[in-house]
Structures are given as structure tokens and as C-alpha cells.
C-alpha positions in Angstrom: -8.8 120.2 -59.9 -10.4 119.0 -63.1 -12.8 116.0 -62.7 -11.8 112.6 -63.9 -14.6 113.0 -66.6 -12.9 116.1 -67.9 -9.5 114.5 -67.9 -10.9 111.4 -69.7 -12.6 113.6 -72.4 -9.3 115.5 -73.0 -7.3 112.3 -73.3 -9.8 110.7 -75.6 -9.9 113.8 -77.8 -6.2 114.6 -78.0 -4.4 111.4 -77.3 -6.7 108.4 -78.0 -5.0 105.8 -75.9 -5.6 102.2 -76.8 -6.2 101.1 -73.1 -8.0 102.8 -70.2 -6.0 105.6 -68.4 -6.0 104.8 -64.7 -6.6 106.7 -61.5 -4.4 105.4 -58.7 -4.6 106.1 -55.0 -2.8 104.8 -51.9 -5.0 104.2 -48.9 -4.1 103.9 -45.3 -7.0 101.5 -44.7 -9.9 99.8 -46.4 -12.4 102.4 -45.6 -11.9 104.3 -48.8 -12.4 101.3 -51.2 -15.5 102.0 -53.4 -18.2 99.4 -53.8 -17.8 96.9 -56.7 -14.0 97.2 -56.5 -12.5 93.8 -57.2 -9.9 92.2 -54.9 -7.5 89.8 -56.8 -7.5 87.0 -54.2 -11.1 87.2 -53.2 -12.6 87.7 -56.7 -10.1 86.2 -59.1 -8.5 83.5 -56.9 -4.9 84.7 -57.4 -2.4 87.1 -56.0 -0.6 89.3 -58.6 2.2 91.8 -58.9 1.4 95.5 -59.3 2.2 95.5 -63.0 -0.2 92.6 -63.7 -2.9 94.4 -61.7 -2.3 97.6 -63.8 -2.6 95.5 -66.9 -5.9 94.0 -65.8 -7.3 97.4 -64.8 -6.3 99.2 -68.0 -7.3 96.4 -70.4 -10.5 95.1 -68.7 -11.7 98.4 -67.4 -11.9 97.1 -63.8 -11.4 98.8 -60.5 -9.0 96.9 -58.3 -7.7 97.1 -54.7 -4.6 95.3 -53.6 -3.4 94.8 -50.0 -0.3 92.9 -48.9 -1.9 89.5 -49.5 -3.2 90.4 -52.9 0.3 91.7 -54.0 2.7 89.0 -55.2 6.0 90.8 -56.2 8.7 91.6 -53.6 9.7 94.7 -55.4 6.1 95.9 -55.6 5.7 95.1 -51.9 8.8 97.1 -51.0 8.1 100.2 -53.1 4.5 100.4 -51.8 5.7 100.0 -48.2 3.8 96.7 -47.8 7.1 94.8 -47.0 10.1 95.8 -45.0 13.2 96.7 -47.0 15.6 94.5 -45.0 19.2 95.4 -44.6 20.3 92.2 -46.2 18.5 93.3 -49.4 19.6 97.0 -49.2 23.3 96.1 -48.8 23.2 93.6 -51.7 23.7 90.5 -49.6 20.5 88.9 -50.8 20.9 88.1 -54.5 17.4 88.2 -55.9 18.6 89.3 -59.3 21.1 88.1 -61.9 23.8 86.0 -60.2 26.5 87.7 -62.3 25.7 91.1 -60.7 28.2 92.1 -58.0 27.0 92.8 -54.4 27.9 96.5 -54.7 25.8 96.8 -57.9 22.9 95.0 -56.3 23.1 97.3 -53.3 23.2 100.4 -55.5 20.1 99.3 -57.4 18.2 98.4 -54.3 18.9 101.7 -52.6 17.7 103.6 -55.7 14.3 102.0 -55.5 11.7 104.6 -54.4 9.7 103.3 -51.5 7.0 104.5 -49.1 7.6 104.1 -45.4 6.8 100.6 -44.3 3.2 100.4 -43.1 2.2 103.9 -44.2 -0.3 102.5 -46.7 -2.4 99.3 -46.6 -4.2 99.5 -50.0 -3.3 100.2 -53.6 -6.5 101.3 -55.4 -6.8 101.8 -59.1 -9.6 102.3 -61.6 -10.2 103.7 -65.1 -10.5 107.4 -64.8 -13.9 107.4 -66.5 -15.3 105.4 -63.6 -13.0 106.3 -60.6 -15.1 107.0 -57.5 -12.2 108.6 -55.7 -9.8 111.5 -56.0 -6.5 110.0 -57.2 -3.0 110.6 -56.1 -1.9 110.2 -59.7 -3.0 109.1 -63.2 -1.1 106.7 -65.5 -1.7 106.3 -69.2 0.0 103.9 -71.6 0.6 104.8 -75.2 3.1 104.7 -78.0 6.1 107.1 -78.0 4.2 109.7 -80.1 1.3 109.7 -77.6 3.7 110.0 -74.6 5.6 112.8 -76.5 2.3 114.7 -76.7 1.8 114.3 -73.0 5.4 115.6 -72.3 4.6 118.6 -74.5 1.4 119.2 -72.7 2.8 119.0 -69.2 5.7 121.4 -70.0 3.6 123.8 -72.1 3.0 126.4 -69.4 6.2 125.9 -67.4 8.7 125.3 -70.2 11.9 123.4 -69.7 12.3 119.7 -69.8 10.7 116.7 -68.2 13.2 114.4 -66.5 12.5 110.7 -65.7 14.7 107.8 -64.4 14.8 104.2 -65.4 16.6 101.1 -64.2 14.8 98.6 -66.5 13.2 97.0 -63.4 10.4 97.6 -60.9 8.6 100.3 -63.0 5.8 100.3 -60.4 8.2 102.3 -58.2 8.5 104.9 -60.9 4.9 104.9 -61.9 3.5 105.1 -58.4 6.0 105.9 -55.6 8.3 108.2 -57.6 5.4 110.2 -59.1 3.9 110.7 -55.6 7.1 111.6 -53.9 8.4 114.0 -56.5 5.0 115.4 -57.4 6.2 115.6 -61.0 5.0 114.0 -64.2 7.1 111.0 -65.4 7.6 109.2 -68.7 8.1 105.5 -67.8 10.1 102.8 -69.5 8.2 99.6 -68.9 10.2 96.9 -67.1 10.5 93.2 -67.7 7.7 92.3 -65.3 5.4 94.8 -66.9 6.1 93.2 -70.3 5.9 89.6 -69.2 3.1 89.8 -66.6 1.4 93.1 -67.4 1.4 92.2 -71.1 2.8 95.6 -72.0 3.7 95.6 -75.7 7.1 96.6 -77.3 5.5 99.8 -78.7 4.1 100.9 -75.4 5.5 103.2 -72.6 3.7 104.9 -69.7 3.2 108.5 -68.7 2.1 109.6 -65.2 0.6 112.7 -63.8 0.4 113.5 -60.1 -3.0 115.1 -59.1 -1.3 118.5 -58.8 -0.4 118.5 -62.5 -3.7 117.4 -64.1 -5.1 120.8 -64.7 -2.0 122.3 -66.3 -1.6 119.1 -68.5 -5.2 119.4 -69.7 -4.6 123.0 -70.6 -1.3 122.2 -72.3 -3.0 119.5 -74.4 -5.6 121.9 -75.6 -3.3 124.8 -76.3 -0.5 122.8 -77.9 -3.1 121.0 -80.1 -4.4 124.4 -81.3 -0.8 125.3 -82.2 -0.5 122.3 -84.4 1.1 119.7 -82.1 -1.3 116.9 -82.6 -1.9 113.2 -82.3 -2.0 111.3 -84.7 1.1 113.2 -85.8 0.2 114.9 -89.1 2.4 113.6 -92.0 3.8 116.1 -94.6 2.3 114.9 -97.8 2.4 118.1 -100.0 5.3 117.0 -102.2 5.7 115.8 -105.8 6.4 112.1 -105.8 9.3 110.6 -107.8 8.5 107.6 -109.9 10.7 105.0 -111.6 11.8 106.0 -115.1 9.5 103.4 -116.7 6.5 105.0 -115.0 7.6 108.5 -116.2 7.9 107.2 -119.8 4.5 105.5 -119.6 2.8 108.6 -118.4 4.4 110.6 -121.2 3.3 108.0 -123.7 -0.3 108.1 -122.4 -0.4 111.8 -122.7 1.0 112.1 -126.2 
């Protein structure tokens, strides 16, 4: 697999993201946490949801590790396997969402949430890829729709076909982390409300994820598709003759007489 340095160089050359792409890894215990990794409660005095932690890491350039006590969001806790997905939540009995949503709808949404087995992992580790001192399970990058389009083109360049993603408008941490790991496929991610409110993700941003197994093919796809002319920033077609108001046309004719 390509090194994180090689991946970072490719993304900086071909995509130019405005925030740090992140390496993410799920750990079974604390032994794999690199030195100088920050812990939200210990080092910042607060617990935070996954989306906020991602926002901190990708904007500040920090390495972060979260355990159950560091992680504040119930959905984040369930998808990471830090919390038990209780039957009263899975069957829609517990109304954590909009009160107008019917029980059956709540149950369907809850059961669609990707989640790791409870207790399988103890730590969520993340760091900018340029300084990640670990082999990631996946990489996530935020960008505008054109940048994410380029990533889709890159990851499908060798295999062909289409990239399929899912979205519910909520708990995008399950799509970014759990779904990417479980499917072992790249994903384009629609940021959820929490990611926008607490992670400070902007309206023009969306996310793209790569499992570790797809990093090499995506780097090659970026390079080869760039050489074919699929580039970012998207080249604008400017080789046309402009049309001016009639007054401008008459003025130019007058100046040239």
C-alpha cells in the first residue's frame, strides 16, 4: 500500500483540499495510540461527538483518540460499537428523533444504521494523513462537489462502473467510518445535521472516503485521469467570441473608423 506521504502528495497535487485529509483507525485497546495524540476530555476538557472530533482534526491538524467517555453522541456511540443498540431503540419505541416520525419509521432508520459489534473496538483514532503514525483502516477527505467528483472518477478509473453510496441525512459518521470499513468500498458522503452544526462542515462541502484497500488504485486513477484531462480545478472553456451589448459594438466600430 502507498504510504500516507504518497497519498498526501497525490491529493495536494490533484485535489487541493481546503482541510487536512484524515487517516482513521479503530483500535481494540489503547496500546496503538501514538504519542502526542490528544484526548478530548483529558486535553480539551470536553467530550465531543465524532463529527466534531473530525472537524477538529481536519481543521486544526491534530491527532485525536476517542474512547467511550470522550465520545458524546449516542448515534456515534452505537455505530462505533461503544454503546449497546438496545431493542427499545431498534424497534422505534424510544423516540430520540422528531416527534412527528412514526414508530415504524424510527425503527427502519435505526436498523439501517451501520454499526460495529458492541465492544469490538475501544478507541477511534484519527490524524491528518501527512502526520499519521499508524496504518489506517480508511481515509476521509472533505471537499466541494467538483473535488469529490474527481475522487469518484479516480476510484472507478481502473474498475469502471459506478460508485454507490447511501444517505439518510443523519449520523454520517456511520457512513464515513463503519460503512466504509464494512463494505470495503469508497463512499461519497452527504454531511448530516450534526456534521454541519457541530463539525462546522460548510454548505459547499461533502466527504469522500477510501478504505485502505482502495488507496493504491485511487492514487493511480487520480494520476491517469488527470493526464487524460479530468482535472481540478475544472478547466473552463474560454475559447469563444464574446457577445457584447449593441452599444459596445457600435463604440468599437466608431473607434476603429
